[in-house]
C-alpha positions as CSV (number, residue, x, y, z in Angstrom):
1,X,0.0,0.0,0.0
2,X,2.9,2.3,-0.4
3,X,6.4,3.0,0.9
4,X,8.2,0.1,-0.9
5,X,10.5,2.3,-2.9
6,X,8.9,2.3,-6.3
7,X,10.1,5.7,-7.3
8,X,13.8,5.1,-6.7
9,X,13.5,1.7,-8.4
10,X,11.9,3.3,-11.5
11,X,14.7,5.9,-11.5
12,X,17.3,3.1,-11.4
13,X,15.7,1.5,-14.4
14,X,15.6,4.8,-16.3
15,X,19.3,5.3,-15.7
16,X,20.0,1.8,-16.8
17,X,17.9,1.8,-20.0
18,X,17.6,5.3,-21.3
19,X,21.2,5.6,-22.7
20,X,20.3,2.9,-25.2
21,X,16.5,2.8,-25.5
22,X,13.6,5.2,-25.9
23,X,12.1,5.0,-22.5
24,X,8.6,6.2,-21.3
25,X,7.1,6.0,-17.8
26,X,3.4,5.6,-17.3
27,X,1.8,6.3,-14.0
28,X,-1.7,6.8,-12.6
29,X,-0.8,10.3,-11.5
30,X,-2.1,9.9,-8.0
31,X,-3.9,12.9,-6.5
32,X,-3.4,15.0,-9.7
33,X,-5.9,17.7,-10.5
34,X,-6.6,16.5,-14.1
35,X,-8.2,13.7,-16.0
36,X,-7.4,11.3,-18.8
37,X,-4.1,10.8,-20.6
38,X,-1.4,13.5,-20.3
39,X,2.0,13.4,-21.9
40,X,4.2,15.8,-19.8
41,X,5.5,18.9,-21.5
42,X,6.8,22.3,-20.3
43,X,3.4,23.2,-19.0
44,X,3.3,20.2,-16.7
45,X,3.2,20.6,-12.9
46,X,3.0,18.4,-9.9
47,X,-0.7,19.2,-9.8
48,X,-1.4,18.3,-13.4
49,X,0.5,15.0,-13.6
50,X,1.2,14.1,-9.9
51,X,4.3,14.5,-7.8
52,X,6.2,11.3,-8.8
53,X,5.7,11.7,-12.6
54,X,6.7,15.4,-12.3
55,X,9.8,14.3,-10.5
56,X,10.7,11.9,-13.4
57,X,10.0,14.7,-15.9
58,X,12.2,17.2,-14.2
59,X,15.1,14.8,-13.6
60,X,15.1,12.9,-16.9
61,X,14.4,15.2,-19.9
62,X,15.5,12.4,-22.3
63,X,12.4,10.3,-21.6
64,X,8.7,10.5,-22.1
65,X,6.5,10.8,-19.0
66,X,2.8,10.1,-19.2
67,X,-0.1,9.6,-16.8
68,X,-3.4,7.9,-17.2
69,X,-5.7,6.1,-14.7
70,X,-6.5,3.7,-17.5
71,X,-3.1,2.2,-18.1
72,X,-4.3,0.3,-21.2
73,X,-5.3,3.5,-22.8
74,X,-2.1,5.2,-21.7
75,X,0.0,2.5,-23.4
76,X,-2.0,2.8,-26.6
77,X,-1.6,6.6,-26.5
78,X,2.2,6.3,-26.1
79,X,2.4,3.9,-28.9
80,X,0.6,6.3,-31.2
81,X,3.1,9.1,-30.6
82,X,5.3,10.2,-33.5
83,X,8.3,9.0,-31.4
84,X,7.3,5.7,-30.0
85,X,8.9,4.4,-26.8
86,X,10.8,1.1,-26.9
87,X,10.4,0.5,-23.2
88,X,7.4,1.6,-21.0
89,X,8.0,1.5,-17.3
90,X,4.9,1.3,-15.1
91,X,5.6,2.3,-11.5
92,X,2.5,0.8,-9.7
93,X,0.7,-1.7,-11.9
94,X,1.2,-5.1,-10.3
95,X,-2.6,-5.2,-9.6
96,X,-3.6,-3.5,-12.8
97,X,-4.9,-6.7,-14.3
98,X,-6.0,-5.1,-17.6
99,X,-2.4,-4.7,-18.5
100,X,-0.3,-7.8,-19.2
101,X,3.3,-6.6,-18.5
102,X,6.2,-8.3,-20.2
103,X,8.3,-8.3,-17.0
104,X,7.1,-8.0,-13.4
105,X,9.4,-6.8,-10.7
106,X,7.7,-7.2,-7.3
107,X,9.0,-4.9,-4.6
108,X,8.8,-5.8,-0.9
109,X,10.6,-4.1,2.0
110,X,13.2,-5.7,4.2
111,X,11.3,-4.7,7.3
112,X,7.9,-5.8,6.0
113,X,8.2,-8.7,3.7
114,X,5.0,-9.5,1.8
115,X,5.3,-13.2,2.8
116,X,4.9,-12.1,6.5
117,X,2.2,-9.6,5.8
118,X,-1.6,-9.8,5.6
119,X,-4.4,-8.4,3.5
120,X,-6.0,-5.1,4.3
121,X,-7.2,-4.0,6.8
122,X,-5.2,-6.4,9.0
123,X,-2.0,-5.8,7.0
124,X,-0.8,-3.7,4.0
125,X,-1.3,-6.2,1.2
126,X,-3.7,-5.3,-1.7
127,X,-4.1,-8.9,-2.7
128,X,-3.2,-12.4,-1.4
129,X,0.4,-13.4,-1.0
130,X,-0.3,-15.9,-3.8
131,X,-0.3,-13.0,-6.2
132,X,3.5,-12.9,-5.9
133,X,3.6,-16.0,-8.2
134,X,3.0,-13.6,-11.1
135,X,6.3,-11.9,-10.5
136,X,9.3,-12.6,-12.7
137,X,11.7,-11.4,-10.0
138,X,11.6,-9.9,-6.5
139,X,13.5,-6.9,-5.2
140,X,13.8,-6.7,-1.4
141,X,14.1,-2.9,-0.9
142,X,15.4,-0.7,2.0
143,X,17.8,-3.3,3.2
144,X,20.8,-2.5,5.4
145,X,23.7,-1.7,3.2
146,X,25.7,-4.4,4.9
147,X,23.0,-7.2,4.7
148,X,24.7,-10.5,5.2
149,X,24.6,-13.5,2.9
150,X,23.0,-15.4,5.8
151,X,20.2,-12.8,6.0
152,X,19.7,-13.0,2.2
153,X,19.4,-16.8,2.3
154,X,16.9,-16.6,5.1
155,X,14.7,-14.1,3.3
156,X,14.8,-16.1,0.1
157,X,13.7,-19.2,2.1
158,X,10.8,-17.2,3.6
159,X,9.7,-16.0,0.2
160,X,9.8,-19.6,-1.1
161,X,9.4,-18.9,-4.8
162,X,11.6,-20.3,-7.5
163,X,12.4,-16.9,-9.1
164,X,15.4,-14.5,-8.7
165,X,15.4,-12.5,-5.5
166,X,17.6,-9.3,-5.4
167,X,18.3,-6.9,-2.6
168,X,18.7,-3.1,-2.6
169,X,19.3,-0.3,-0.2
170,X,18.5,3.4,-0.2
171,X,21.5,5.6,-0.8
172,X,21.3,9.2,0.4
173,X,23.1,12.1,-1.4
174,X,25.8,13.9,0.5
175,X,24.4,17.3,-0.6
176,X,21.1,19.2,-0.2
177,X,19.7,21.0,-3.3
178,X,17.5,23.9,-4.0
179,X,16.3,25.2,-7.3
180,X,19.6,27.0,-7.9
181,X,22.2,25.9,-5.4
182,X,23.5,23.1,-3.2
183,X,25.1,22.7,0.2
184,X,27.0,19.8,1.8
185,X,24.8,17.8,4.2
186,X,27.6,18.1,6.8
187,X,26.9,21.8,7.2
188,X,23.4,21.1,8.4
189,X,22.6,21.9,12.0
190,X,19.4,20.3,13.4
191,X,18.5,23.4,15.5
192,X,18.6,25.5,12.4
193,X,16.5,23.1,10.2
194,X,12.8,22.3,9.7
195,X,12.2,18.9,8.2
196,X,9.0,18.6,6.2
197,X,7.9,15.2,4.8
198,X,4.7,13.9,3.2
199,X,5.7,10.4,2.3
200,X,4.3,7.0,3.2
201,X,7.1,5.9,5.6
202,X,9.2,8.9,6.7
203,X,11.1,7.3,9.6
204,X,14.3,6.4,7.7
205,X,14.5,9.9,6.2
206,X,14.0,11.5,9.5
207,X,16.5,9.2,11.2
208,X,19.1,9.8,8.5
209,X,18.8,13.6,9.0
210,X,18.8,13.2,12.8
211,X,15.6,15.3,12.8
212,X,14.2,16.3,16.2
213,X,10.5,16.0,16.8
214,X,10.1,19.7,17.6
215,X,11.7,20.6,14.2
216,X,9.6,18.2,12.1
217,X,6.3,18.6,10.2
218,X,4.8,15.4,8.8
219,X,1.9,15.1,6.3
220,X,0.2,12.2,4.6
221,X,1.6,10.7,1.5
222,X,1.2,12.8,-1.7
223,X,-0.3,15.6,0.5
224,X,-1.5,18.7,-1.4
225,X,-0.1,21.6,0.7
226,X,-2.8,24.2,1.4
227,X,-2.4,27.9,2.0
228,X,-2.8,27.3,5.7
229,X,-0.1,24.5,5.6
230,X,2.3,26.9,3.9
231,X,1.6,29.6,6.5
232,X,2.4,27.2,9.3
233,X,5.5,26.0,7.6
234,X,6.8,29.5,7.1
235,X,6.1,30.4,10.8
236,X,7.9,27.3,12.1
237,X,10.7,27.8,9.6
238,X,11.5,31.3,10.6
239,X,15.3,31.8,10.3
240,X,15.7,28.1,9.4
241,X,16.4,26.0,6.3
242,X,13.6,23.7,5.2
243,X,14.7,20.2,4.3
244,X,12.3,17.9,2.5
245,X,12.2,14.9,0.2
246,X,12.5,15.2,-3.5
247,X,8.9,14.2,-4.0
248,X,7.7,16.8,-1.5
249,X,10.0,19.4,-3.1
250,X,8.2,19.3,-6.4
251,X,4.9,20.1,-4.6
252,X,6.4,22.8,-2.4
253,X,8.6,24.7,-4.8
254,X,5.7,26.8,-6.2
255,X,4.8,28.2,-2.8
256,X,7.4,31.0,-2.5
257,X,9.8,29.1,-0.2
258,X,12.7,29.2,-2.6
259,X,15.2,31.0,-0.3
260,X,14.8,28.3,2.4
261,X,13.7,25.1,0.6
262,X,16.1,22.3,0.0
263,X,15.7,18.6,-0.8
264,X,17.8,15.5,-0.1
265,X,17.9,13.1,-3.1
266,X,17.9,9.4,-2.6
267,X,18.6,6.5,-5.0
268,X,18.2,2.8,-5.2
269,X,21.5,0.8,-4.9
270,X,21.4,-2.9,-5.6
271,X,23.6,-4.7,-3.1
272,X,25.2,-8.0,-4.3
273,X,24.5,-9.3,-7.8
274,X,23.9,-5.9,-9.3
275,X,25.4,-7.0,-12.6
276,X,23.1,-10.0,-12.7
277,X,20.1,-7.8,-12.0
278,X,21.1,-5.2,-14.7
279,X,21.8,-7.9,-17.2
280,X,18.5,-9.6,-16.6
281,X,16.7,-6.4,-17.3
282,X,18.8,-5.6,-20.4
283,X,18.4,-9.1,-21.8
284,X,14.7,-8.9,-21.5
285,X,14.5,-5.5,-23.2
286,X,16.8,-6.6,-26.0
287,X,14.7,-9.7,-26.6
288,X,11.6,-7.6,-27.1
289,X,13.3,-5.0,-29.4
290,X,15.1,-7.3,-31.8
């Protein structure tokens, strides 16, 4: 139900594939204030296409970024473009059964493995654990960077499926970024910082920054910041730097906070067998584009 690290994983695949293939991303555009199919252009905002697609659009100008609640229609629309994508990445479509994907990568977090979770409302699963049998490979996300071989074998045994299982961790940048400048993370002082986060599972982000509760403002995932929210942020951030996630940054940057607002980028890093994971993806894409 969120927080498995889909956005960093999609960005990893974009970096892997876009140097050699025409890549498009297709998302639902969760909580956007628009309808139907939209192919992002210079008029796009986080409100028109959603925060995660807008993040892709801003970071990867070499790819096409589209949104459509009806992913089947979205795929057809992309394939009718003058420049057709060779690869379409869907960032949240494992349960979108009207689309038959060529390759399914199932994400599950190290702390909350799907095989130990339960259906809503008891747990966080959208469907039965048996649905994992549709996956072609599994990526266990948000692992400790030093996860041992013993722990990996234990997790593979718990999952109990005869498909490849890979492990990744979240890597944090060593700099903070605004629209126009950057600063080393080491210069950050917690008493001069307000941390703002509207993501599904903010705990690791807050812990990495060493954020104190009194200098933290938390919102729901994909939160649309209201005028009142911005007033409260500005009051609490008086004489402070505002540090937020990259996803929140694209929703906050239009609210006249430019002088104070910075984000901390994250990325997905595959630990162990990275070359095998990369080659598995590349081999599949090559087989479909020959």
